[in-house]
PALUMBA-974012 format. One line per field, with one value per residue (C-alpha): residue number from 0; residue in three letters; x, y, z. Coordinates in Angstrom, 2 decimals. Each point is the difference from the previous one (the first is absolute). Layout:
N
num	[NUM; ...]
residu	[ALA; ...]
X	[X; ...]
Y	[Y; ...]
Z	[Z; ...]
//
This chain:
346
num	[0; 1; 2; 3; 4; 5; 6; 7; 8; 9; 10; 11; 12; 13; 14; 15; 16; 17; 18; 19; 20; 21; 22; 23; 24; 25; 26; 27; 28; 29; 30; 31; 32; 33; 34; 35; 36; 37; 38; 39; 40; 41; 42; 43; 44; 45; 46; 47; 48; 49; 50; 51; 52; 53; 54; 55; 56; 57; 58; 59; 60; 61; 62; 63; 64; 65; 66; 67; 68; 69; 70; 71; 72; 73; 74; 75; 76; 77; 78; 79; 80; 81; 82; 83; 84; 85; 86; 87; 88; 89; 90; 91; 92; 93; 94; 95; 96; 97; 98; 99; 100; 101; 102; 103; 104; 105; 106; 107; 108; 109; 110; 111; 112; 113; 114; 115; 116; 117; 118; 119; 120; 121; 122; 123; 124; 125; 126; 127; 128; 129; 130; 131; 132; 133; 134; 135; 136; 137; 138; 139; 140; 141; 142; 143; 144; 145; 146; 147; 148; 149; 150; 151; 152; 153; 154; 155; 156; 157; 158; 159; 160; 161; 162; 163; 164; 165; 166; 167; 168; 169; 170; 171; 172; 173; 174; 175; 176; 177; 178; 179; 180; 181; 182; 183; 184; 185; 186; 187; 188; 189; 190; 191; 192; 193; 194; 195; 196; 197; 198; 199; 200; 201; 202; 203; 204; 205; 206; 207; 208; 209; 210; 211; 212; 213; 214; 215; 216; 217; 218; 219; 220; 221; 222; 223; 224; 225; 226; 227; 228; 229; 230; 231; 232; 233; 234; 235; 236; 237; 238; 239; 240; 241; 242; 243; 244; 245; 246; 247; 248; 249; 250; 251; 252; 253; 254; 255; 256; 257; 258; 259; 260; 261; 262; 263; 264; 265; 266; 267; 268; 269; 270; 271; 272; 273; 274; 275; 276; 277; 278; 279; 280; 281; 282; 283; 284; 285; 286; 287; 288; 289; 290; 291; 292; 293; 294; 295; 296; 297; 298; 299; 300; 301; 302; 303; 304; 305; 306; 307; 308; 309; 310; 311; 312; 313; 314; 315; 316; 317; 318; 319; 320; 321; 322; 323; 324; 325; 326; 327; 328; 329; 330; 331; 332; 333; 334; 335; 336; 337; 338; 339; 340; 341; 342; 343; 344; 345]
residu	[MET; ASP; THR; ALA; GLU; ARG; LEU; ASP; LEU; VAL; THR; ARG; HIS; THR; GLU; GLU; VAL; VAL; THR; THR; GLU; GLU; LEU; GLU; GLU; LEU; PHE; ASP; ASP; GLY; THR; PRO; SER; ALA; TYR; ILE; GLY; TYR; ALA; PRO; THR; GLY; GLU; MET; HIS; ILE; GLY; HIS; PHE; THR; THR; MET; ARG; LYS; LEU; ALA; ASP; PHE; LEU; ASP; ALA; GLY; ILE; ASP; VAL; THR; VAL; LEU; ILE; ALA; ASP; LEU; HIS; ALA; HIS; LEU; ASP; ASP; GLU; LYS; SER; PRO; PHE; GLU; LEU; LEU; GLU; TYR; ARG; SER; GLU; TYR; TYR; GLN; GLU; ALA; ILE; GLU; GLY; MET; ILE; GLU; ALA; ALA; GLY; SER; ASP; PRO; ASN; ASP; ILE; THR; PHE; ILE; ARG; GLY; MET; ASP; TYR; GLN; LEU; GLU; GLU; GLU; TYR; THR; LEU; GLU; LEU; TYR; ARG; MET; ALA; ALA; GLU; THR; THR; LEU; SER; ARG; ALA; GLN; ARG; ALA; ALA; SER; GLU; VAL; VAL; ARG; GLU; SER; GLU; SER; PRO; ASN; LEU; GLY; GLY; VAL; LEU; TYR; PRO; LEU; MET; GLN; ALA; LEU; ASP; VAL; LYS; ALA; LEU; GLU; ALA; ASP; ILE; ALA; TYR; GLY; GLY; ILE; ASP; GLN; ARG; GLY; ILE; TYR; MET; LEU; GLY; ARG; GLU; LEU; LEU; PRO; ASP; HIS; GLU; TRP; ASP; ALA; PRO; VAL; CYS; VAL; PHE; ALA; PRO; LEU; LEU; SER; GLY; LEU; SER; GLY; GLY; LYS; MET; SER; ALA; SER; ASP; ALA; GLY; SER; LYS; VAL; ASN; LEU; THR; ASP; SER; PRO; ALA; GLU; ILE; GLU; GLU; LYS; LEU; ASN; GLY; ALA; TYR; CYS; PRO; MET; GLY; GLU; ARG; GLU; GLU; ASN; GLY; VAL; LEU; GLU; TYR; LEU; GLU; TYR; LEU; VAL; PHE; PRO; VAL; LEU; THR; GLU; GLN; GLY; GLU; SER; PHE; VAL; VAL; GLU; ARG; PRO; ASP; GLU; TYR; GLY; GLY; ASP; LEU; VAL; TYR; GLU; ARG; TYR; ALA; GLU; LEU; GLU; ALA; ASP; PHE; LEU; SER; GLU; GLU; LEU; HIS; PRO; ALA; ASP; LEU; LYS; PRO; ALA; ALA; ALA; GLY; ALA; ILE; SER; THR; VAL; ILE; ASP; PRO; VAL; ARG; GLU; ARG; LEU; SER; ASP; ASN; ASP; GLU; LEU; LEU; ALA; ALA; ALA; TYR; PRO; GLU; THR; TYR; GLY; ASP; SER]
X	[2.74; -0.93; 1.02; -3.22; 0.46; 3.63; -0.97; -2.62; 2.51; 2.63; -2.29; -2.30; 0.57; 2.21; -0.09; 1.04; 1.48; 1.98; -1.19; -2.46; 0.30; 3.77; -0.38; -2.41; 2.57; 2.64; -2.27; -0.83; 3.74; 0.75; 1.60; 0.84; 2.31; -0.72; 2.01; -0.64; 2.69; 0.17; 2.56; 0.92; -0.59; -2.43; -1.73; -2.49; -3.65; -3.49; 0.05; 2.90; -1.93; -2.93; 2.44; 1.81; -3.25; -0.62; 3.07; -1.97; -2.32; 2.99; 1.30; -3.43; -0.22; 3.20; 2.28; 3.70; 0.47; 3.19; 0.22; 2.77; 1.38; 1.10; 2.82; 1.73; -3.33; -0.54; 3.22; -0.42; -3.39; 1.32; 1.95; -3.18; 2.17; 3.54; 2.50; 1.20; -3.56; -0.78; 1.06; -2.04; -3.08; 0.19; 0.10; -2.93; -2.06; 0.50; -0.91; -3.15; -1.03; 0.44; -2.16; -2.72; -0.03; -0.32; -2.76; -1.88; -0.08; 2.85; 3.46; 2.84; 2.27; -1.95; 1.33; 3.47; 1.64; 2.82; 1.74; 0.84; 3.72; 0.08; -0.16; -0.30; 3.78; 0.81; 1.56; -2.86; -2.65; 2.09; 0.63; -3.73; -0.79; 2.40; -1.70; -3.40; 1.33; 1.23; -3.49; -2.11; -0.43; 0.34; -3.58; -1.34; 1.81; -1.14; -3.59; 0.03; 1.22; -2.00; -2.41; 2.77; 3.22; 0.21; 0.05; 1.77; 0.97; 3.52; -0.40; 2.89; 1.12; -0.96; -3.68; 0.46; 1.80; -2.67; -2.74; 2.48; 1.31; -3.53; -0.90; 3.20; -0.69; -2.88; 2.45; 2.73; -2.44; -1.56; -3.48; -3.04; -2.13; 0.91; -2.09; -0.16; -2.12; -1.77; 2.57; 2.52; -1.99; 2.17; 3.17; -1.41; -1.54; 3.51; 1.20; -2.59; 1.38; 3.68; 0.30; -1.00; 3.10; 2.07; -0.93; -2.82; -3.77; -2.04; -1.18; -3.59; -0.58; -2.25; -0.64; -1.32; -2.07; 1.52; -2.01; -1.14; 1.54; -1.94; -0.06; -1.59; 1.74; 3.26; 1.91; 3.01; 3.25; 0.40; -3.48; 0.13; -3.75; -0.69; 1.30; 0.32; 3.58; 0.71; 1.41; -2.97; -1.52; -3.74; -0.52; 1.79; -2.05; -3.21; 0.96; 0.81; -3.21; -2.12; 1.40; -0.22; -1.85; -3.15; -3.06; -3.31; -1.18; 3.07; 2.42; 2.38; 3.40; -1.23; 3.10; -1.92; -2.16; 2.94; 2.06; -2.97; -0.54; 3.58; 1.55; -2.33; -2.73; 2.39; 1.92; -3.20; -1.30; 3.25; -0.42; -3.71; -1.01; -2.62; 0.26; -2.04; -1.17; -1.11; -2.97; -2.27; -3.37; -1.77; 1.82; -0.84; 2.54; 3.10; 0.53; 1.82; 1.46; 1.33; 0.76; 1.30; -2.71; -2.66; 1.80; 0.47; -3.66; -1.03; 2.48; -1.15; -3.65; 0.95; -1.14; 3.56; 1.26; 3.69; 0.02; -0.77; 2.19; 3.21; 0.61; -0.84; 2.40; 2.72; -0.32; 0.03; 3.00; 1.89; -0.71; 1.13; 3.33; 0.61; 2.29; 2.07; 0.17; 1.15; 2.62; 1.46; -0.20; 2.02; 2.73; 0.41; 3.74; -0.75; -2.62; 2.49; 2.70; -2.34; -1.76; 2.29; -1.92; -3.17; 1.17; 3.59; 1.15; -1.41]
Y	[1.69; 3.65; 3.04; 0.08; -3.61; 0.60; 3.09; -1.97; -2.71; 2.42; 2.40; -2.47; -0.54; 3.10; 3.01; 2.62; 0.37; 3.12; 0.40; -2.24; 2.17; -0.44; -3.75; -0.14; 1.79; -2.56; -2.83; 1.76; 0.34; -3.71; -2.02; 2.05; -1.12; 0.01; -0.55; -0.60; 0.08; -1.97; 0.71; -3.38; 0.72; -2.08; -3.20; 0.29; -0.44; -0.03; 3.76; -0.46; -2.79; 2.30; 2.40; -2.80; -1.48; 3.25; -0.66; -2.78; 2.72; 1.95; -3.04; -0.80; 3.60; -0.47; 2.06; -0.79; -0.42; 0.46; -0.76; 1.82; -1.68; 3.27; -1.29; 3.33; 1.62; -2.66; 1.05; 3.75; -0.01; 0.14; -3.24; -2.10; -2.68; -0.34; 0.16; -3.57; -1.33; 1.86; -2.82; -2.64; 2.19; 1.01; -3.65; -0.76; 2.89; -1.18; -3.56; 1.18; 2.36; -2.69; -2.29; 2.62; 0.78; -3.69; -0.49; 2.92; -1.83; 1.69; -1.10; 1.59; -0.55; 2.76; 2.49; 1.55; 0.02; 2.38; 1.06; 3.55; -0.59; -1.37; 3.60; 2.49; 0.00; 0.89; 3.36; 1.26; -0.77; 1.51; 3.23; 0.32; -0.56; 2.79; 2.33; -0.82; 0.57; 3.45; 0.86; -1.27; 1.55; -2.08; 0.69; -0.97; -3.35; -0.73; 0.92; -2.29; -2.97; 0.65; -2.91; -2.47; 0.72; -0.41; 3.47; 1.32; 3.36; -0.49; -2.00; -1.71; 1.40; -3.29; 0.80; 3.19; -1.73; -2.72; 1.97; 1.50; -3.45; -1.37; 2.82; -0.53; -3.75; 0.80; 1.42; -2.57; -2.85; 1.83; -0.33; 1.73; -1.06; 0.05; -2.40; -0.18; 0.45; 3.31; 0.70; 0.46; 2.90; 2.79; -1.53; -0.51; 3.48; 1.28; -2.17; 1.51; 3.43; -0.84; -2.47; 2.29; 2.06; -3.20; -1.05; -2.35; 0.41; 0.26; -3.57; -1.11; -1.03; -2.89; -0.30; -3.02; 0.51; -0.68; -2.72; -0.03; -2.33; -2.93; 1.73; 3.12; 3.17; -0.02; -3.24; 0.03; -1.89; -0.09; -1.49; -3.65; -0.33; 2.78; -1.89; -3.44; -0.94; -2.09; -2.77; -0.16; -3.45; -0.58; -0.23; 3.32; 1.68; -1.37; 1.30; 3.47; 0.20; -1.18; 2.86; 2.57; 3.28; -0.66; 1.69; -1.08; 2.21; 2.29; 0.50; 2.63; -1.32; -3.55; -1.87; -3.25; 1.57; 1.82; -3.16; -1.70; 2.89; 0.64; -3.46; -2.96; 0.85; 1.10; -3.29; -2.07; 1.77; -0.79; -3.66; -0.07; -0.89; 1.26; 1.13; -2.25; 0.84; -3.12; 0.41; -2.45; -0.53; 1.60; 3.26; -0.06; -2.47; 0.68; 3.24; 0.02; 3.21; 0.61; 3.69; 1.91; 2.66; -2.62; -1.09; 3.55; 0.79; -3.01; 0.93; 3.62; -1.09; -2.45; -2.99; -1.28; -0.25; 0.54; -3.36; -1.69; 2.27; -0.28; -3.76; 0.14; 2.91; -1.79; -3.10; 1.98; 2.12; -3.11; -1.64; 3.08; 0.29; -3.76; -0.17; 2.90; -1.48; -3.33; 1.66; 1.95; -2.89; -2.11; 2.63; 0.11; 0.73; 3.24; 0.99; -0.62; 2.03; 2.93; 0.07; -1.73; 1.33; -1.72; -3.10; -0.49; -2.60; 0.71]
Z	[-29.64; -0.64; 2.03; 2.03; 1.11; 0.91; 2.00; 1.91; 0.91; 1.26; 1.87; 1.76; 3.73; 0.19; 2.31; -2.55; -3.48; -0.93; -2.65; -1.84; -3.11; -0.07; 0.49; -2.94; -2.15; 0.95; -1.11; -3.24; -0.70; 0.51; 2.79; 3.10; 2.78; 3.72; 3.12; 3.69; 2.65; 3.23; 2.70; 1.52; 3.67; 2.08; -1.09; -2.83; 0.93; -1.45; -0.51; -2.43; -1.71; -0.81; -1.68; -1.83; -1.27; -1.83; -2.15; -1.66; -1.34; -1.30; -1.84; -1.44; -1.23; -1.99; 2.25; 0.41; 3.77; 2.03; 3.72; 1.83; 3.10; 1.58; 2.18; 0.62; 0.89; 2.68; 1.72; -0.51; 1.74; 3.57; -0.58; -0.06; -1.59; 1.35; -2.85; 0.60; -0.51; -3.23; -2.34; 1.84; 0.34; -3.65; -0.99; 2.31; -1.43; -3.56; 0.97; 1.79; -2.82; -2.64; 2.12; 0.36; -3.73; -0.80; 2.60; -1.56; -3.33; -1.86; -1.06; 2.03; -2.99; -1.73; 2.58; 0.04; 3.43; 0.84; 3.20; 0.93; 0.37; -3.56; -1.28; 2.89; 0.55; -3.60; -0.80; -2.19; 2.64; 2.80; -1.91; -0.78; 3.69; 1.01; -2.48; 1.47; 3.52; -1.06; -1.31; 2.91; 3.42; 3.14; 1.02; -3.46; 0.09; 3.55; -0.83; -3.04; 2.02; 3.17; -0.60; -0.86; 1.86; 3.76; 1.55; 3.09; 1.49; -1.34; -3.24; -1.71; -3.35; -1.67; 0.48; -2.02; -2.86; -0.08; -1.85; -2.48; -0.88; -0.37; -2.36; -1.97; -0.23; -2.36; -2.55; 0.66; -0.64; -2.97; 1.49; -1.41; 2.98; 3.70; 2.09; 3.79; 3.07; 0.59; 2.73; -2.85; -1.45; 1.39; -1.44; -3.48; -0.08; 0.72; -2.88; -2.32; 0.89; -0.33; -2.87; -2.92; 0.84; -0.13; -3.53; 0.97; -0.20; 3.17; 0.65; 0.15; 3.61; 1.00; 3.72; 1.86; 3.16; 3.40; 1.65; 3.59; 2.51; 1.38; 3.36; -1.49; -1.14; -1.94; -0.39; 2.29; -0.45; 3.79; 0.57; -1.06; 0.32; -2.49; -3.02; -1.56; -0.78; -3.07; 2.19; 2.41; 0.33; -0.66; 3.77; 0.57; -2.71; 1.49; 3.44; -1.37; -2.01; 2.91; 2.07; -2.78; 0.23; -2.04; 1.57; -1.47; -2.83; 0.02; -2.91; 1.38; 1.14; -0.54; -1.12; -0.50; -2.70; -1.57; -0.40; -1.61; -2.41; -1.06; 0.18; 0.42; -2.50; -2.79; 0.38; 0.15; -3.11; -1.81; 1.00; -0.87; 3.55; 2.45; 3.61; 2.28; 3.51; 1.81; 2.35; 1.82; -1.63; 2.97; -0.81; -3.69; -1.37; -2.06; -1.89; -3.34; -1.43; -3.50; 0.55; 2.99; -0.29; 0.74; 3.15; 1.23; -0.57; 2.10; 2.72; 0.18; 0.14; 2.79; -2.04; 0.32; 3.58; 0.92; 1.77; -3.31; -2.14; 2.02; -0.33; -3.71; -0.48; 1.96; -2.16; -3.24; 1.02; 1.07; -3.35; -1.93; 1.82; 0.21; -3.09; 1.33; 3.50; -1.42; -2.19; 2.93; 2.44; -2.41; 0.23; 3.77; -0.25; -1.85; 2.58; 2.80; -1.75; -0.77; 3.37; 2.51; 3.02; -1.21; -1.86; 1.17; 2.50; 3.42]
//
């Protein structure tokens, strides 16, 4: 695979790459390394799956991939994960991520998993963090993390350390590429500023888009109807999709279309399968799509009605997450330990 093909794999379905020229240089030089970090807070959902699926492209492009289970970050961000639950939630996140990677058609054994506390408590890391803290203003750190860390009028100190640690993780994990959602942009731009003074090159940054919620607008962790959880049953997915925001002919904030574009169609393409919309003969009969662009064109022209699209999307999403759902459901003790309020004994 030549550099142009590797570039296409890594940059497709992304929001932004900083910079494409630097990424091309990495490929010309050989085998770059990339990392993505996940703070084990709430349950993983379909939005995480779209990001995880992208790692299959990284692997196919010959990139060494590390996934950081950022346990300390999860606690530092306004204690989103109580300290006593960090071990269970970290274990759950790795289990879920391995399931998503496998469902996307890649081998999770090709990915290196590491937890933050495996190295973030070491003397060398801690000293480097103190040096970064001495160089960075409070307002700069808060601005960098504003799209990620929960904000308040009187923020905890942990939320200020959070972006510095995330920037330092790039060096600690020897990553050439930092991958994450576009909400991480401020943190990694801070890293690009700081790291050259800490004996590490500014990383290439690859940002995934943030997908809309099923209820329109931004996906919300507090709105169960705005997202599909990895443990949702087919009936629950169907109910959520049937109630989803999907106005005829409109693309903006349409989570149904976004999930099809960034998750369902890439997985179907990997499996060599088509997306089928079943319709009665009196309404034109079934529609079969090989590419997402064809489906979107029909939807925008109103050839494809939301009432026909939604059940097809629900079935396809359910099929895509089915291996992950089965994997997690078989580990109900872990779910109960990680999220006792949801899965523990009532």
